[in-house]
N, C-alpha and C positions, 0 to 999 in steps of 0.2 A: 738368284733372281738379278734382273736387269738391273745395272749401276746406277741410270737414268730414272729408275721407276718413282725415286721418291717425290720428283720433282717434275712429273708429267700427269696430267688427270689419271687417276684410279678408274676403272671399270664401275660403272653405276650398280649398286645391289639391287635385283629384281624381285618383286614377294607377287607372288599368285593366292591369294588369300581365298580360297574355297570353303564350303559350309563344312566340307568334312575334312580335309587336307590344305595344306598350303604348300605350294612349291618356294625353294628359293635357291639365289645363286647371284652370278655375276653376269653383266651383260656382256655379248659376245661368246659366250660358251655354249656348246652344243645341247647342254641338259643342265637341269639344276642341281646344285650339290646336296640338297636333300629334299624328300617328301616327309612331312611332318604332321601330325594332327592337329587340326586347329583349335587346341586346346590348353589350357594352362592349370595348374594344381592351385586351387584356391579354399582355404580352410581344410586343407588334407582330401580334399575331392577333386577329381579333373572335372572342371568346368568349358564347355565350348565358347568361345569369345560370341556366339550368336544369341547365347542365352542372358545376355544382361541384362534385358527387359523383364526376367523372371527373377532376378537377384534383388535384394535391398540397394538403395542408393544407385540404381539402373548405372548412370552415365560415370559418377564416379567409380563405380566398382570395374565399368569398362574401360577406362584410362588405368587402372591400375594391372587389369590383365594385359592391355596392350604393351606398358611397359615392360612388364615381364616378358611377354611372348616374343617382341623385339629384342630385347636383351639376349635371350636365349640365342634368337638369328644373329644378330651383331657380333657377339663373343663368345659364344659357343660353338655356333655351328660355322660359320664363315669366317670368326677371326677376322672382322674388320672393325676399324676406327669410324664409328658414326660421325664425326665432323669430318670427315676426309672423304664422305662418298655422296653422292647424288644417288635419287632413290625412284625407281618406277614402280607403281602399284598395279596390279593387272586386276580389275574389280569389275564386279555385276553392274548393270545399267538399273537393278534393282536395290542397291547397296543403299541403305536407310542414309539421310544427308546428317543426321547426329552421329552416327558412326564413322562417316568419311569426317566430320569436323572434330571428332574426338582423335581420329588417328592421325590428322595432319595436327594437330595440338601437341601428340606426343612425338611426332617424327622432329617436328620444328623446334620444340621447345624444351624437350627432354634430351631429345637425341642430336638436337643441333643439325639436321640433316642440311647439304648445300643446297639443293632443292628436290622436288618432288613432283614428279608426272603420272596421275592417272589416267591409264587407258583401258576403255571398255573391252572384254574379254572377247566379243564376236569380231572387234577391229583387230586385236592383237592378232587372231588366228589368221588374218588375210597376209601378214606380213611373214608369218612364217613359209606361206606358200607363194609369194611375191606377186599376188594378184590383186587387183584393185574392185573388182565386183565378185560378190560370192553370196550364196546361201549358207549361213553358218547356224549348225544345229549343234546347240550345246547340251549333252547328257548331264546334269549337275546330281547333288545329292537332294535337294530339294525339288528339282523341276527341271522340267525340259525345257529350253528357250530356243527359238528360233529369230532369227535377226538378218535380214538382208544387210549388206554391205555395197554403197556404191562410192566409190572416189574417196575414201576415208571416212564418208558419212554413213552413220548408223540410221536407217530407215525407219523409225519407231512407229510412224503410221501402220507400218506393216507387220511389226511382230506379233508373234505367237508366243503363249505360254502355257503348260500343261504340268499338272501335277503327277508326271512318269521320271521321277526321279531314283535314284537309289534307295533314297529312305522309304518311298512307297511301296518299292519291290521287297525290301525287308519285312515290310507288314503283311505283303501278300503271302509271301513264305514261310512266315511265323503260322498263319493262318492255316495254310496246307499244311506245316508240320505238325499242328496241335490236332488236325483232322485224319491224317493218314499216317504218320510216322509211327513206327513202333520201338521196344527196347525190347532186350533180354532181360531177363528176370527171373529168376530161379529154374533156370533151363527153360523157360515158357517165354512166349512173346506176348506182349502186352502193349497196347496203345500209351504213345507218350504221353497221350491228355490225361490218363487214368491213374497217373501217380500221385500220391499225395505230397508228397514231397519233391519236385522234380527239379533240375537245375534252371536257371533263368536263362531263356532265348535274349540274351542282351544284343545290342547293335554290333559290336565287335564278334560275337558267335554267328549272328545270322549272315553277317559278310564272307565270316570262313567257309561256314556252308554253300552260300552262294558262289563263291571262286571255285571251291573243290569239287562241288556236287553238282551244280545247274549248269545248264546252258539252254541257248535258244534252239529249239528246233527247227527243222526246214517247212518250207511253205507248203510244201505236199503233203507230208505226215500231219502238219497242223488243221489242213481242209480235211482229212480222213477223219481225224478226229472230233473235229465240228459235227461232221454230216452223220457220223454214228451218235452221237450225243442227240443231233436233232432227230434223228428215227427214233430212238428211245426216248426220246421228251425227257432228258435227265440233265440237270447241271451238274451230276456228279461224276469224277472219272473213275470211279467205284464201280465194279461189274460190266465195264465194256470190254467188248472181245479184242480190241484193238492191243497189240504187242507193244507196249511201251520199253523205255530204255531199261536195261538190268538197274536193279536195286543196288544201292551202294551203303556202305557201315562208315559210321562217323562216331569220332571217341569223343564224349562228349561228360567231363568231369571223370567219374569212375563208370559210366554208362555206355554202353555201345548202341547207338541209336541206328536203326535201319530205314534209310530212307526211300521210300519207294518211289520206282520210276516214273510216276504220274508226275509226282513232286519236283523232281529234277528237272523234266521236260515241258512242264506247263508252267511253271512257276513265273517266267518270263513272258508269259502270253499278255498280261497286262499291259505289256507295251503296244500290242498290235489288235486286241479286242476289249472293248469297253461295254460291259454290259448295261450301265447305267446310262452312258452318253456315247453312242458310237463314233461320233466325230471327234472326240477327244482321245487319239491315238496317233501314233505317230505319223503314217502314211497319210493319213488324212488331213492332218495339220498341216505337214511339210507341202502338200499340192495346194491345199486351201489358200495357204499364203504365197505361193507361186501364183496362182490364179488371182490374186488381187493386186499382184506387181504392175507398174505400167507396161504397156506394150512394148516400149523401146529397150527395156530393161528383163522382161519376163524369159526372153531366149538366154541372156548372159547368165541369169540366175539357175536356169534349168541346165547350164554347162559346167556351172562351178558351184557343185554342193558339197560342204566341208562338213564332215561329224567331227566333233572334237567331244573331249571329257572322259570321264573315266568311265562314264556309266556305257559308249558304246564299245568298250574292250570284252564286254561279255561276249564268249564264245557263241558263232554263229548269228550275232546280231546284224550286223551289216550285209550279209549275202541275204538274209531272211527280208531285212528290209527294203532292198532293193526286189526281190520278188514280190512283194506287198506292193510296192508303187507302181511296177511296171503292170500288175495284174487290174490295178485301178486305173491306168492310162488306157489300156486295152479295153475294158469293161466302158469306160465313158469318155470315149475320144473326142465327143463334142464339147467338152468341159474343156479339157486342155489340149493344145494343138501338139505339143512336144511327143513325141511317139518314146522317149526314155529320158532319163536324167544321166547326167554325169558326175561322177564323184571324185575328189582328190583324194589321193593318199598322201598323208601327211608324212613328213620325213621323220618325226618323232613319234613317241608314243601317243595317243590322244590325249591322256591325261595330263601332258604337259603342252600340249600345242601352242595354247595360249600364250604360257610361259615363254616358250621358244620365241615367237613372235615379239615379244615386249623384251626379250634379251637382244633380238637384231635392231630392234629400233632404238633400244637404249645405248646401242655402240655406236651411232650414226653423229656427226657433227651437228645434227639440228636440234639433238635432245634439249640443248640449253633455252633453245627459242620457243619450244613447245612447253616447257616446265614452268612451274611457277617457283621462284627463287627465296630464300629463306627472307631477305631484306623487304621483297613485295607483300609476303605472306605476314610479316609483322605490322604493316599497313592496313590490309585488309581485315586480318584479324579472323580469316575464314578461308576454307578451300573452295573455290568455285565449282559447281557442278559442272559434270563432265561436257555436258553441251554447252556450256558457255562460249561465245566467240567474241573475243577482243584483242583484236589485231594489234601488233607493236607493244602488248602490254603482258606478254608471256602467258595469256590465258588463250590460246588458239584452239581452236577443234582438230584434234589429229584425224 
């Protein structure tokens, strides 16, 4: 340890609180120290921080959960004294105000943080890449959020949201498993759904199946599948002559589940094809958002598309998305003038791209200018919203 470290400013703690996972570490470092579930143990049960509204005494319970959650981060994971550290919080623009105010109360009054800065997820991604203008697509657990960023400002009038997150994928995967998956019982294969007492398909099990067994099929294969389904006028994958990916086995408790190739290959199609609302799919959302951008920014956004979030780490998703968008651009050249989009490759894994951007910003000398200090918070009694602009009062939008 450096001899002069106790007398110098210690690096800020950077925490990215996601709906499913939280990334935590120190400013100036290339990766988080830990990626942990966004949950705590409450009454012997694991509860997500964002389920506080469903629990008795919602805000009081949330405060208890946040105290335990940040105690684990400070003293068990990072081994840092909370009184000696500044804090950078990466937050979604959809975070409820009551959650933010409770979080600020916990950090300032219970952990006595020196200062706190809240930076929006999409804006943090641009610091990772060192760009000032970008179209940031964040694949989260609950939804997919698209936000254009220009010179440090989030253009909220152009943002788009869709229920295309990992949670929606898990629900679709569960439905396909219950419809097509088989298990071996007594030397014979039977439908998984026909079992009277079958193991529960929990979120953790579905996530494990998704990561180990599923992938995003190629654009050409998907087109052939849909063409055959259209010819046969069916919405079922069973009975198609198309040769799907090989089946695979998955150990579920004491059973061996046989997951058919059509489940492995088609579970992720909800991102690109929506039977109820065709416009609510990734490629349409991205192009629709770009088409609404101002003329002087449209080309720059098209040349700086950033894909972030754990959802875009699925095998095959990025190549498929590029093909889908290029297909629409060729199909409708009059709607959007750009012939193709350009995508940035993050220097980190996509699931902590936003965290890394916040860690970079947290290591800059201007951190104090943009943060709200402990003394200032005690005057205001609340944490201003992220779009608040009050120059010279440490409440400047970043």
